C-alpha positions in Angstrom: -0.1 0.0 0.0 1.6 3.5 -1.1 2.0 6.7 1.2 -0.8 8.3 -0.7 -3.2 5.7 -0.7 -2.7 5.5 3.1 -3.5 9.0 3.5 -6.5 8.7 1.5 -7.8 5.7 3.6 -7.0 7.6 7.0 -9.2 10.6 5.8 -11.8 8.8 4.8 -12.0 7.3 8.1 -11.9 10.3 10.0 -14.6 11.8 7.5 -16.6 8.6 8.5 -15.9 9.3 12.2 -17.3 12.9 11.8 -20.7 11.4 10.3 -19.8 12.4 7.0 -18.9 8.7 5.6 -21.2 5.9 4.2 -21.6 2.5 5.5 -19.0 0.0 4.5 -19.6 -3.4 2.9 -15.9 -4.5 3.4 -13.0 -4.0 5.1 -11.6 -0.3 4.8 -8.7 0.2 2.4 -5.8 -1.2 3.6 -7.5 -4.0 5.6 -8.0 -7.5 5.0 -9.7 -10.3 6.2 -7.9 -12.7 8.1 -9.4 -15.8 6.5 -7.9 -15.0 3.2 -4.1 -14.6 4.1 -4.1 -16.9 6.9 -7.5 -19.1 6.9 -5.9 -22.0 9.3 -6.0 -19.4 12.4 -8.6 -20.3 14.4 -11.1 -17.5 15.0 -13.3 -17.1 18.1 -15.0 -13.5 17.6 -16.3 -13.2 21.6 -17.9 -9.6 20.7 -20.4 -11.2 17.8 -21.9 -13.5 20.4 -23.2 -13.6 23.6 -20.2 -14.5 25.8 -18.2 -11.5 26.2 -18.2 -9.3 29.4 -21.5 -7.2 28.2 -23.4 -10.4 27.6 -24.5 -10.1 24.3 -23.3 -9.0 20.5 -21.9 -5.8 20.3 -22.8 -3.0 17.8 -20.6 -3.2 14.6 -20.2 -7.0 15.0 -22.4 -7.9 12.3 -20.2 -11.2 11.3 -18.0 -13.2 13.3 -14.9 -12.4 11.2 -11.4 -11.1 12.2 -10.0 -7.8 9.8 -6.7 -6.5 10.4 -4.5 -4.3 8.4 -2.5 -5.9 5.6 0.6 -5.6 7.7 -0.8 -7.1 10.9 -2.6 -10.1 9.2 0.7 -11.1 7.4 2.6 -10.7 10.1 0.2 -12.6 12.2 0.4 -15.4 9.3 4.5 -15.5 10.1 3.6 -16.3 13.6 1.3 -18.7 12.8 3.9 -20.8 10.9 6.3 -20.5 13.7 3.8 -21.7 15.9 2.4 -24.7 13.8 6.0 -25.9 14.0 5.6 -26.5 17.5 2.6 -28.1 17.8 0.1 -25.0 18.0 -2.3 -22.7 16.1 -3.0 -19.4 16.9 -6.5 -18.5 17.9 -8.1 -14.8 17.8 -10.9 -13.5 20.0 -10.8 -9.9 18.7 -9.3 -7.8 16.0 -10.2 -5.0 14.2 -12.9 -3.0 16.2 -15.4 -0.4 15.0 -15.4 2.8 16.9 -19.1 2.3 17.3 -18.5 -1.1 19.5 -16.2 1.0 21.6 -18.8 3.4 22.0 -20.8 0.6 23.0 -18.5 -0.7 25.7 -18.5 3.2 26.9 -22.4 2.9 27.3 -22.3 -0.2 28.9 -19.8 0.9 31.4 -21.7 3.8 32.4 -24.9 1.9 33.0 -24.5 0.5 36.9 -27.7 -1.4 36.5 -26.5 -3.5 33.7 -24.1 -6.2 35.6 -25.2 -9.8 34.6 -21.3 -10.7 33.5 -19.9 -9.7 36.4 -19.4 -13.0 38.4 -17.3 -14.4 35.3 -15.2 -11.0 33.8 -14.8 -8.7 37.1 -16.1 -10.5 40.0 -13.6 -8.5 42.5 -14.2 -5.5 40.8 -17.0 -2.9 41.0 -18.5 -2.0 37.6 -17.9 1.8 38.2 -14.1 0.9 38.6 -13.6 -0.3 35.0 -13.6 3.4 33.1 -11.3 5.0 35.8 -8.8 1.6 35.8 -8.3 2.3 31.9 -10.1 -1.1 31.6 -12.8 0.4 29.5 -12.0 3.4 27.6 -13.6 5.9 24.9 -10.3 4.9 22.2 -9.1 1.6 21.5 -6.2 0.5 19.2 -8.1 -2.1 18.1 -10.0 0.2 16.1 -6.7 1.0 14.5 -6.5 -2.3 13.1 -3.1 -3.8 13.9 -4.4 -5.2 17.6 -5.3 -8.5 18.2 -6.3 -10.4 20.9 -4.8 -14.0 20.5 -4.0 -17.2 22.1 -2.5 -20.5 21.6 -4.5 -23.9 21.0 -3.4 -27.2 20.2 -3.0 -28.1 16.7 -6.7 -29.4 15.5 -8.3 -28.0 19.1 -10.5 -25.5 17.0 -12.9 -22.8 18.7 -14.3 -23.2 22.4 -17.8 -24.9 22.6 -20.7 -22.5 22.2 -21.9 -20.6 25.6 -25.6 -18.9 25.9 -27.3 -17.0 28.1 -28.2 -19.5 31.0 -25.1 -21.2 31.4 -23.3 -21.2 34.1 -21.3 -18.3 35.1 -17.8 -18.9 36.4 -15.0 -16.8 37.4 -12.3 -16.2 34.8 -9.6 -16.5 36.8 -10.3 -20.0 38.4 -8.5 -23.0 37.6 -8.4 -24.7 34.2 -11.4 -27.0 34.4 -13.6 -24.9 36.4 -13.6 -21.8 34.8 -15.1 -21.6 30.8 -14.0 -24.5 28.5 -11.8 -22.5 26.4 -9.7 -24.7 23.9 -6.6 -22.4 24.8 -3.8 -24.1 26.2 -3.6 -22.8 30.0 -3.0 -19.2 30.6 -3.9 -18.8 34.0 -7.1 -16.8 33.1 -9.7 -16.6 30.4 -10.1 -13.9 27.8 -11.0 -10.6 28.9 -10.7 -11.4 32.1 -10.6 -8.0 34.5 -8.0 -9.5 36.8 -4.4 -8.8 38.1 -3.9 -12.5 37.3 -4.5 -11.1 33.8 -1.1 -9.2 33.7 1.4 -11.2 31.1 4.0 -11.0 33.9 2.2 -11.8 37.0 3.6 -13.6 39.9 0.8 -15.2 40.9 0.5 -17.8 38.1 1.8 -21.5 38.1 4.9 -22.0 36.1 3.2 -24.1 33.3 0.8 -20.7 33.0 3.8 -18.4 32.9 5.8 -20.9 30.4 2.9 -20.8 27.8 2.3 -16.7 28.2 6.3 -16.7 27.3 5.6 -18.8 24.3 3.1 -16.4 22.8 4.8 -13.6 23.8 8.4 -14.9 22.2 6.1 -15.7 18.8 4.5 -12.8 18.8 7.3 -10.2 19.6 9.2 -12.0 16.7 7.0 -11.1 14.1 7.0 -7.3 15.3 4.0 -7.6 17.9 4.2 -5.8 21.1 2.1 -6.7 24.4 0.2 -5.1 26.7 1.3 -6.1 30.0 -2.0 -5.8 31.7 -3.4 -8.4 29.0 -1.8 -11.5 27.9 -3.9 -11.8 25.0 -3.5 -8.1 23.7 -1.0 -7.2 21.0 -0.4 -4.6 18.6 2.1 -4.6 15.4 4.6 -2.0 16.6 5.1 -0.5 13.2 1.1 -0.4 12.7 0.3 2.0 9.2 -2.3 3.7 11.0 -1.5 5.0 14.1 -3.4 8.2 14.4 -6.6 6.6 12.6 -9.4 4.9 14.8 -12.1 3.4 11.8 -15.7 2.7 12.3 -16.8 0.3 9.2 -18.7 -2.4 10.7 -17.6 -6.0 10.0 -19.8 -7.5 7.9 
């Protein structure tokens, strides 16, 4: 992608966020569907369904697809090749996130009455702490298209069994075997667990869990990704192509 084309794409995104753009029927210019680049990466897009900290599908997730910038998708494909040789596959929980989805998170965070998922995703926090602690924010790197929430699964493991409203809610920091039956190798907590144990270098996880996190960190860093220390699953491409642009096209 040329610098000129990238500038045009960024300008279009700014117009869209300002209310001057139309609806998108596909990934923004400079983005791609991960399935077109690395179809073997497992996709379990949690915000398209009900098993997430909001407890319902999120605005803008009209399809359970991972979109990324072309650069991030190619880098993730390189990680997949690396971990496949070690007997694993990547699994993505979230990739590009439309700004309207971020707005949906903020509106949810500001509603104290909507607290049905606390028992799993933030059992030791009051909901009104999520925004001040930065766990929910008005802007997200995901909206720039080069951030991904990811884990490792054994080759052939696929996506997790479905969860629907009414199924048991279990603490995301409970031991593996008690918390949600994710196909991920044991990373110490579930995905989107708002808990100190989710910090990548937490001293309170087991040696096996730490080794699993280090395996993911090593593979992702080798391809140019940087981990968010507070969340073992969260990575951003260091040389992201749209560092100042927050896109809003819905995922279709």
